[in-house]
C-alpha positions as protocol buffer text, in pm:
chain_id: "A"
residue {
  index: 1
  type: SER
  ca { x: 0 y: 0 z: 0 }
}
residue {
  index: 2
  type: PRO
  ca { x: 150 y: 337 z: -100 }
}
residue {
  index: 3
  type: ARG
  ca { x: 233 y: 612 z: 147 }
}
residue {
  index: 4
  type: CYS
  ca { x: 337 y: 971 z: 89 }
}
residue {
  index: 5
  type: CYS
  ca { x: 551 y: 1202 z: 297 }
}
residue {
  index: 6
  type: LEU
  ca { x: 533 y: 1576 z: 252 }
}
residue {
  index: 7
  type: SER
  ca { x: 781 y: 1826 z: 384 }
}
residue {
  index: 8
  type: LEU
  ca { x: 761 y: 2203 z: 382 }
}
residue {
  index: 9
  type: GLN
  ca { x: 1129 y: 2226 z: 477 }
}
residue {
  index: 10
  type: GLU
  ca { x: 1426 y: 1994 z: 468 }
}
residue {
  index: 11
  type: VAL
  ca { x: 1446 y: 2001 z: 848 }
}
residue {
  index: 12
  type: GLY
  ca { x: 1077 y: 1951 z: 938 }
}
residue {
  index: 13
  type: PRO
  ca { x: 799 y: 1945 z: 1014 }
}
residue {
  index: 14
  type: THR
  ca { x: 721 y: 1646 z: 796 }
}
residue {
  index: 15
  type: MET
  ca { x: 362 y: 1563 z: 707 }
}
residue {
  index: 16
  type: VAL
  ca { x: 327 y: 1185 z: 722 }
}
residue {
  index: 17
  type: GLY
  ca { x: -43 y: 1107 z: 680 }
}
residue {
  index: 18
  type: ASP
  ca { x: -406 y: 1211 z: 667 }
}
residue {
  index: 19
  type: GLU
  ca { x: -713 y: 1121 z: 872 }
}
residue {
  index: 20
  type: HIS
  ca { x: -732 y: 782 z: 696 }
}
residue {
  index: 21
  type: SER
  ca { x: -373 y: 677 z: 776 }
}
residue {
  index: 22
  type: ASP
  ca { x: -291 y: 364 z: 976 }
}
residue {
  index: 23
  type: PRO
  ca { x: -296 y: 474 z: 1344 }
}
residue {
  index: 24
  type: SER
  ca { x: -33 y: 217 z: 1444 }
}
residue {
  index: 25
  type: LEU
  ca { x: 208 y: 341 z: 1175 }
}
residue {
  index: 26
  type: MET
  ca { x: 144 y: 702 z: 1277 }
}
residue {
  index: 27
  type: SER
  ca { x: 218 y: 604 z: 1640 }
}
residue {
  index: 28
  type: PHE
  ca { x: 541 y: 429 z: 1531 }
}
residue {
  index: 29
  type: LEU
  ca { x: 649 y: 750 z: 1356 }
}
residue {
  index: 30
  type: GLY
  ca { x: 561 y: 954 z: 1665 }
}
residue {
  index: 31
  type: ALA
  ca { x: 312 y: 1159 z: 1463 }
}
residue {
  index: 32
  type: THR
  ca { x: 62 y: 1408 z: 1601 }
}
residue {
  index: 33
  type: LYS
  ca { x: -280 y: 1460 z: 1442 }
}
residue {
  index: 34
  type: ARG
  ca { x: -383 y: 1820 z: 1374 }
}
residue {
  index: 35
  type: HIS
  ca { x: -634 y: 2027 z: 1181 }
}
residue {
  index: 36
  type: MET
  ca { x: -498 y: 2339 z: 1013 }
}
residue {
  index: 37
  type: LEU
  ca { x: -727 y: 2641 z: 983 }
}
residue {
  index: 38
  type: GLY
  ca { x: -871 y: 2658 z: 631 }
}
residue {
  index: 39
  type: ASN
  ca { x: -817 y: 2290 z: 553 }
}
residue {
  index: 40
  type: HIS
  ca { x: -1109 y: 2049 z: 530 }
}
residue {
  index: 41
  type: PHE
  ca { x: -901 y: 1753 z: 649 }
}
residue {
  index: 42
  type: TRP
  ca { x: -684 y: 1636 z: 937 }
}
residue {
  index: 43
  type: GLU
  ca { x: -315 y: 1556 z: 893 }
}
residue {
  index: 44
  type: TYR
  ca { x: -44 y: 1375 z: 1086 }
}
residue {
  index: 45
  type: TYR
  ca { x: 295 y: 1540 z: 1122 }
}
residue {
  index: 46
  type: VAL
  ca { x: 626 y: 1493 z: 1303 }
}
residue {
  index: 47
  type: ASN
  ca { x: 893 y: 1748 z: 1385 }
}
residue {
  index: 48
  type: ASP
  ca { x: 1161 y: 1513 z: 1245 }
}
residue {
  index: 49
  type: ALA
  ca { x: 1343 y: 1589 z: 923 }
}
residue {
  index: 50
  type: PRO
  ca { x: 1225 y: 1388 z: 619 }
}
residue {
  index: 51
  type: ARG
  ca { x: 1544 y: 1177 z: 620 }
}
residue {
  index: 52
  type: VAL
  ca { x: 1462 y: 1056 z: 974 }
}
residue {
  index: 53
  type: VAL
  ca { x: 1104 y: 968 z: 870 }
}
residue {
  index: 54
  type: LEU
  ca { x: 1223 y: 793 z: 554 }
}
residue {
  index: 55
  type: ASN
  ca { x: 1473 y: 587 z: 755 }
}
residue {
  index: 56
  type: LYS
  ca { x: 1198 y: 481 z: 997 }
}
residue {
  index: 57
  type: LEU
  ca { x: 967 y: 385 z: 709 }
}
residue {
  index: 58
  type: GLU
  ca { x: 1248 y: 189 z: 542 }
}
residue {
  index: 59
  type: SER
  ca { x: 1288 y: -13 z: 863 }
}
residue {
  index: 60
  type: CYS
  ca { x: 917 y: -110 z: 822 }
}
residue {
  index: 61
  type: GLY
  ca { x: 968 y: -229 z: 465 }
}
residue {
  index: 62
  type: TYR
  ca { x: 872 y: 84 z: 270 }
}
residue {
  index: 63
  type: ARG
  ca { x: 1077 y: 187 z: -33 }
}
residue {
  index: 64
  type: VAL
  ca { x: 1088 y: 523 z: -211 }
}
residue {
  index: 65
  type: VAL
  ca { x: 920 y: 498 z: -553 }
}
residue {
  index: 66
  type: SER
  ca { x: 943 y: 862 z: -657 }
}
residue {
  index: 67
  type: MET
  ca { x: 1018 y: 1211 z: -532 }
}
residue {
  index: 68
  type: THR
  ca { x: 924 y: 1554 z: -665 }
}
residue {
  index: 69
  type: GLY
  ca { x: 916 y: 1917 z: -563 }
}
residue {
  index: 70
  type: VAL
  ca { x: 598 y: 2124 z: -564 }
}
residue {
  index: 71
  type: GLY
  ca { x: 687 y: 2487 z: -490 }
}
residue {
  index: 72
  type: GLN
  ca { x: 850 y: 2487 z: -146 }
}
residue {
  index: 73
  type: THR
  ca { x: 715 y: 2138 z: -71 }
}
residue {
  index: 74
  type: LEU
  ca { x: 896 y: 1807 z: -130 }
}
residue {
  index: 75
  type: VAL
  ca { x: 687 y: 1493 z: -184 }
}
residue {
  index: 76
  type: TRP
  ca { x: 809 y: 1134 z: -156 }
}
residue {
  index: 77
  type: CYS
  ca { x: 590 y: 840 z: -262 }
}
residue {
  index: 78
  type: LEU
  ca { x: 668 y: 508 z: -99 }
}
residue {
  index: 79
  type: HIS
  ca { x: 548 y: 151 z: -147 }
}
residue {
  index: 80
  type: LYS
  ca { x: 544 y: -148 z: 83 }
}
residue {
  index: 81
  type: GLU
  ca { x: 518 y: -493 z: -73 }
}
C-alpha cells in the first residue's frame, strides 16, 4: 500500500499522513494529528526531518518509488510490498 511524505522544509515538520492513515504506523512514527485552519481535512505530522522519517519507514519495509518538488514542498511516494 503506497504512502506519501510531505515536507515544507528539509528540516521539518514532515507531514506523514491524513485522517485515513494507519494509526499504528502514525504512532510508530511519533506523529501528532492536527487540523490546520482553512483545511477540510486532518493531517499527521512529526517534527523530524524527512530523512529521519524515511529511515523509519524503510525499517518497516517501505521503499521510495518517486520524489518531486511542488513549490516549497517536497513529496516522496513510498510503497510497501
